Structure formats: structure tokens, C-alpha cells
C-alpha positions as a LaTeX table, in Angstrom:
\begin{tabular}{lrrr}
\hline
Residue & $x$ (\AA) & $y$ (\AA) & $z$ (\AA) \\
\hline
Met1 & 0.01 & $-0.05$ & 0.00 \\
Asp2 & 1.23 & 3.51 & $-0.83$ \\
Val3 & 2.38 & 5.57 & 2.15 \\
Ser4 & $-0.18$ & 8.26 & 1.55 \\
Ala5 & $-2.94$ & 5.72 & 1.22 \\
Gly6 & $-1.96$ & 3.98 & 4.46 \\
Leu7 & $-1.93$ & 7.30 & 6.38 \\
Ala8 & $-5.32$ & 8.17 & 4.93 \\
Ala9 & $-6.68$ & 4.79 & 6.14 \\
Leu10 & $-5.27$ & 5.32 & 9.60 \\
Gly11 & $-6.70$ & 8.80 & 9.81 \\
Leu12 & $-10.18$ & 7.70 & 8.96 \\
Leu13 & $-9.78$ & 4.76 & 11.39 \\
Ser14 & $-8.89$ & 7.20 & 14.07 \\
Phe15 & $-11.99$ & 9.20 & 13.23 \\
Ala16 & $-14.15$ & 6.07 & 13.33 \\
Ile17 & $-12.89$ & 5.03 & 16.81 \\
Ala18 & $-13.02$ & 8.49 & 18.25 \\
Ser19 & $-16.49$ & 9.36 & 16.93 \\
Ala20 & $-17.99$ & 6.11 & 18.24 \\
Gly21 & $-16.42$ & 6.63 & 21.67 \\
Leu22 & $-17.33$ & 10.25 & 21.90 \\
Ala23 & $-20.92$ & 9.67 & 20.83 \\
Ala24 & $-21.32$ & 6.81 & 23.37 \\
His25 & $-19.92$ & 8.99 & 26.17 \\
Asp26 & $-22.36$ & 11.81 & 25.27 \\
Val27 & $-25.34$ & 9.46 & 25.33 \\
Arg28 & $-24.28$ & 7.97 & 28.72 \\
His29 & $-23.06$ & 11.05 & 30.50 \\
Gly30 & $-24.44$ & 13.91 & 28.58 \\
Thr31 & $-20.92$ & 15.43 & 28.09 \\
Ile32 & $-18.00$ & 15.11 & 25.66 \\
Pro33 & $-14.63$ & 14.84 & 27.43 \\
Asn34 & $-12.22$ & 17.66 & 26.52 \\
Arg35 & $-9.20$ & 15.47 & 26.56 \\
Gly36 & $-10.81$ & 12.92 & 24.34 \\
Val37 & $-11.99$ & 15.20 & 21.69 \\
Val38 & $-8.72$ & 17.25 & 21.60 \\
Ala39 & $-6.63$ & 14.04 & 21.33 \\
Ala40 & $-8.86$ & 12.63 & 18.59 \\
Leu41 & $-8.67$ & 15.94 & 16.63 \\
Ala42 & $-4.90$ & 16.11 & 16.98 \\
Ile43 & $-4.34$ & 12.49 & 15.86 \\
Thr44 & $-6.79$ & 12.54 & 13.02 \\
Ala45 & $-5.58$ & 16.00 & 11.78 \\
Gly46 & $-2.00$ & 14.72 & 12.00 \\
Leu47 & $-2.71$ & 11.57 & 9.94 \\
Thr48 & $-4.86$ & 13.12 & 7.35 \\
Gly49 & $-2.50$ & 16.04 & 6.92 \\
Ala50 & 0.41 & 13.72 & 6.64 \\
Ala51 & $-1.48$ & 11.64 & 4.02 \\
Ile52 & $-2.07$ & 14.71 & 1.87 \\
Ile53 & 1.53 & 15.82 & 2.21 \\
Ala54 & 2.74 & 12.29 & 1.29 \\
His55 & 0.42 & 12.38 & $-1.66$ \\
Gly56 & 1.84 & 15.66 & $-2.85$ \\
Ala57 & 5.36 & 14.30 & $-2.48$ \\
Ala58 & 4.44 & 11.18 & $-4.45$ \\
Thr59 & 2.88 & 13.06 & $-7.35$ \\
Gly60 & 5.77 & 15.57 & $-7.44$ \\
Glu61 & 3.52 & 18.56 & $-6.51$ \\
Trp62 & 5.92 & 19.85 & $-3.86$ \\
Thr63 & 9.10 & 19.46 & $-6.07$ \\
Gly64 & 7.84 & 20.43 & $-9.45$ \\
Pro65 & 6.74 & 18.50 & $-12.63$ \\
Glu66 & 9.87 & 16.45 & $-13.02$ \\
Pro67 & 8.73 & 13.35 & $-11.04$ \\
Ala68 & 5.72 & 12.71 & $-13.24$ \\
Ala69 & 2.92 & 10.79 & $-11.55$ \\
Thr70 & 3.13 & 7.78 & $-13.78$ \\
Gly71 & 4.37 & 5.12 & $-11.26$ \\
Gly72 & 3.22 & 4.10 & $-7.87$ \\
Ala73 & 1.56 & 7.35 & $-7.12$ \\
Ala74 & $-0.82$ & 7.07 & $-10.04$ \\
Ala75 & $-1.62$ & 3.51 & $-9.03$ \\
Ala76 & $-2.22$ & 4.40 & $-5.42$ \\
Trp77 & $-4.42$ & 7.39 & $-6.24$ \\
Pro78 & $-6.58$ & 6.68 & $-9.34$ \\
Ser79 & $-8.17$ & 10.14 & $-9.09$ \\
Pro80 & $-5.27$ & 12.30 & $-7.91$ \\
Ala81 & $-6.29$ & 15.64 & $-6.38$ \\
Pro82 & $-3.93$ & 18.55 & $-6.08$ \\
Ala83 & $-2.42$ & 18.35 & $-2.64$ \\
Leu84 & $-2.38$ & 22.02 & $-1.66$ \\
Pro85 & $-6.02$ & 22.76 & $-2.33$ \\
Trp86 & $-6.91$ & 19.46 & $-0.72$ \\
Leu87 & $-5.00$ & 20.32 & 2.36 \\
Ala88 & $-6.68$ & 23.75 & 2.60 \\
Glu89 & $-10.08$ & 22.17 & 2.04 \\
Thr90 & $-9.48$ & 19.61 & 4.82 \\
Phe91 & $-8.47$ & 22.07 & 7.43 \\
Gly92 & $-10.75$ & 24.80 & 6.18 \\
Ala93 & $-13.65$ & 22.52 & 6.62 \\
Ala94 & $-12.68$ & 21.81 & 10.26 \\
Leu95 & $-12.33$ & 25.57 & 10.92 \\
Ala96 & $-15.69$ & 26.28 & 9.29 \\
Cys97 & $-17.48$ & 23.61 & 11.33 \\
Phe98 & $-15.90$ & 24.89 & 14.53 \\
Ala99 & $-16.93$ & 28.52 & 13.64 \\
Gly100 & $-20.52$ & 27.48 & 12.85 \\
Ala101 & $-20.88$ & 25.50 & 16.02 \\
Leu102 & $-19.33$ & 28.33 & 18.09 \\
Ala103 & $-21.72$ & 30.83 & 16.48 \\
Leu104 & $-24.72$ & 28.66 & 17.36 \\
Trp105 & $-23.45$ & 28.13 & 20.91 \\
Leu106 & $-23.18$ & 31.85 & 21.44 \\
Ala107 & $-26.44$ & 32.86 & 19.61 \\
Ala108 & $-28.64$ & 30.15 & 21.07 \\
Pro109 & $-27.35$ & 29.04 & 24.50 \\
Gly110 & $-28.58$ & 25.59 & 25.53 \\
His111 & $-28.79$ & 24.11 & 22.03 \\
Leu112 & $-25.09$ & 22.98 & 22.00 \\
Gly113 & $-22.63$ & 22.30 & 24.74 \\
Gly114 & $-19.03$ & 23.37 & 24.75 \\
Gly115 & $-18.04$ & 19.77 & 23.97 \\
Asp116 & $-20.21$ & 19.84 & 20.89 \\
Val117 & $-18.36$ & 22.94 & 19.70 \\
Lys118 & $-15.03$ & 21.07 & 20.16 \\
Ala119 & $-16.38$ & 18.02 & 18.39 \\
Ala120 & $-17.67$ & 19.81 & 15.31 \\
Pro121 & $-14.21$ & 20.35 & 13.79 \\
Leu122 & $-13.43$ & 16.67 & 14.07 \\
Ala123 & $-16.43$ & 15.80 & 11.95 \\
Gly124 & $-15.55$ & 18.68 & 9.53 \\
Leu125 & $-12.00$ & 17.54 & 9.21 \\
Ala126 & $-13.00$ & 13.95 & 8.23 \\
Leu127 & $-15.67$ & 15.18 & 5.75 \\
Gly128 & $-13.38$ & 17.78 & 4.25 \\
Phe129 & $-10.63$ & 15.19 & 3.76 \\
Ala130 & $-12.81$ & 12.46 & 2.32 \\
Thr131 & $-15.53$ & 14.26 & 0.44 \\
Gly132 & $-14.82$ & 18.01 & 0.12 \\
Trp133 & $-17.04$ & 20.94 & 0.72 \\
Pro134 & $-20.32$ & 19.39 & $-0.64$ \\
Gly135 & $-19.86$ & 16.49 & 1.79 \\
Val136 & $-19.33$ & 18.95 & 4.69 \\
Leu137 & $-22.49$ & 20.78 & 3.90 \\
Trp138 & $-24.53$ & 17.57 & 3.54 \\
Gly139 & $-23.00$ & 16.15 & 6.79 \\
Met140 & $-24.00$ & 19.20 & 8.79 \\
Leu141 & $-27.52$ & 19.23 & 7.28 \\
Leu142 & $-27.95$ & 15.54 & 8.08 \\
Ala143 & $-26.70$ & 16.11 & 11.59 \\
Ala144 & $-29.32$ & 18.88 & 12.20 \\
Ala145 & $-32.04$ & 16.61 & 10.71 \\
Ile146 & $-31.04$ & 13.62 & 12.92 \\
Ala147 & $-30.91$ & 15.85 & 16.02 \\
Ala148 & $-34.44$ & 17.19 & 15.18 \\
Val149 & $-35.77$ & 13.64 & 14.75 \\
Ile150 & $-34.25$ & 12.64 & 18.10 \\
Ala151 & $-35.68$ & 15.61 & 19.82 \\
Ala152 & $-39.15$ & 15.02 & 18.42 \\
Leu153 & $-39.07$ & 11.33 & 19.44 \\
Arg154 & $-37.86$ & 12.31 & 22.86 \\
Gly155 & $-40.70$ & 14.79 & 23.23 \\
Ile156 & $-43.27$ & 12.14 & 22.24 \\
Ala157 & $-41.82$ & 9.61 & 24.71 \\
Arg158 & $-42.01$ & 12.16 & 27.53 \\
Arg159 & $-45.70$ & 12.85 & 26.75 \\
Arg160 & $-46.47$ & 9.26 & 26.92 \\
Val161 & $-44.67$ & 8.68 & 30.21 \\
Arg162 & $-46.43$ & 11.68 & 31.86 \\
Ala163 & $-43.76$ & 12.16 & 34.46 \\
Pro164 & $-44.77$ & 13.63 & 37.90 \\
Arg165 & $-45.13$ & 17.38 & 38.07 \\
Gly166 & $-41.71$ & 19.10 & 38.09 \\
Ala167 & $-39.84$ & 15.99 & 36.93 \\
Gly168 & $-37.56$ & 16.56 & 34.02 \\
Ala169 & $-37.80$ & 20.35 & 34.37 \\
Gly170 & $-34.03$ & 20.92 & 34.96 \\
Pro171 & $-31.63$ & 21.71 & 32.18 \\
Ala172 & $-29.86$ & 18.43 & 32.46 \\
Ala173 & $-33.08$ & 16.57 & 31.75 \\
Arg174 & $-33.74$ & 18.75 & 28.64 \\
Ala175 & $-30.20$ & 18.42 & 27.28 \\
Leu176 & $-30.03$ & 16.59 & 23.99 \\
Pro177 & $-26.81$ & 14.70 & 23.24 \\
Phe178 & $-25.74$ & 16.16 & 19.92 \\
Ala179 & $-22.59$ & 14.08 & 19.23 \\
Pro180 & $-24.58$ & 11.07 & 18.00 \\
Ala181 & $-26.31$ & 13.28 & 15.45 \\
Leu182 & $-23.13$ & 15.12 & 14.45 \\
Phe183 & $-21.08$ & 11.99 & 13.84 \\
Gly184 & $-24.11$ & 10.09 & 12.45 \\
Gly185 & $-24.55$ & 12.77 & 9.76 \\
Ala186 & $-20.83$ & 12.58 & 8.98 \\
Trp187 & $-20.84$ & 8.87 & 8.67 \\
Leu188 & $-23.88$ & 8.82 & 6.44 \\
Val189 & $-22.04$ & 11.07 & 4.00 \\
Leu190 & $-18.82$ & 9.09 & 4.33 \\
Val191 & $-20.67$ & 5.86 & 3.50 \\
Val192 & $-22.53$ & 7.39 & 0.48 \\
Asp193 & $-19.35$ & 8.78 & $-0.81$ \\
Ala194 & $-17.23$ & 5.72 & $-0.16$ \\
Gly195 & $-16.60$ & 5.30 & $-3.89$ \\
Met196 & $-14.69$ & 8.59 & $-4.11$ \\
Leu197 & $-12.79$ & 7.81 & $-0.96$ \\
Leu198 & $-11.87$ & 4.32 & $-2.12$ \\
Ala199 & $-10.71$ & 5.79 & $-5.40$ \\
Arg200 & $-8.25$ & 7.93 & $-3.53$ \\
Val201 & $-6.89$ & 5.42 & $-1.06$ \\
Ser202 & $-6.98$ & 2.12 & $-2.91$ \\
Pro203 & $-3.71$ & 0.77 & $-4.29$ \\
\hline
\end{tabular}
């Protein structure tokens, strides 16, 4: 396997493990651990960034046109993308998702937690790396739709239970774990766009 393809696979594996763990923690405890999300973001960013840099080196983008991409690089990346725009897109998507989540957190307190703001760039990073800006947009839209469905189902369940007066009135009871919706939307896009991803990472 080409070095860049191997790093890409490790980066997405890191995202898969981290997103599952963070979503499960959010469901169980209603919080996203700062250390966990920061470590996941650092590892995934490092691996995906290294994959793009290695891709640029293999295709000769960093050194000029002399090492033409006719050997292993072309075989490892059937649909080669320019490395520099790809790098900007990957990390730009992470920054955009962080900025959007932060703006929502400031504008509508209670809808997102601080952990959700920190988790948003992790989803944006994976989507930007694997699918580009269209995938980022679809991932966030699907996350919002999933969260809305979960909130609606939760409200229906509470009406049926008819808890005693005053029960569930506190903010902790109303809090909706957003990480499962955030990462669920991201994974739906990643699965649908798996063909483009495989075209980039397959030997």
C-alpha cells in the first residue's frame, strides 16, 4: 500500500474510533470529554494532513513537474487531487464547522454544549478530507435533521410517560446529546461517498 493511502486509512480509522467513543460517552453522561476530543482531533488531523503531504510528494507537486505521476503514485491514487487545495479544504472544513458550532453556541445558548463545539471540527476534518465541501454541507444538514428527529421522538416519549409534576424540568433533563447526530450525519455522507474515498486510497 502507498504511504499516503496507508496514512489516509489510519486517519479515517482514528476518526471512526473517536467518533464512536465520543458519541457513546455523550449518550451515557451527557458530556464530551475535553481530553478525548482534543486528542482525537490532533491524531486525526496529523494523520490526514500527513496523508495529503505524502500524496503531494508522491505526485511531485511539492518538487515540481519532473517526477511525473506515472508510477506508484498514479496507481495508489486513481483520481489524484492537487495536494495543496486538498490540504486547505480539509483544514478549512474543520475551521468552518468549529466557527459554525461556536456561532450557534453563542447565539442560542442551551442548544449546543461546549463539547459539541469542540467535536464539530473533528467531523468537519473527516468530511473535508474524504468528500470535500459538498460532503461537509450535507454532513451538517444531516446532523441537524437527525438531531431534530431525536428531539421529536424524545418529546413524544415524555408525553406518553407523563412524569410527575416538576420531573424533568431541569436543564440536564432537557439536554439533548448532539454528538450522535453530528457524527451520524458525517458517517452517512462518508458511506454514501465511499466510492470517491476508495478511489483515493486504494492501491
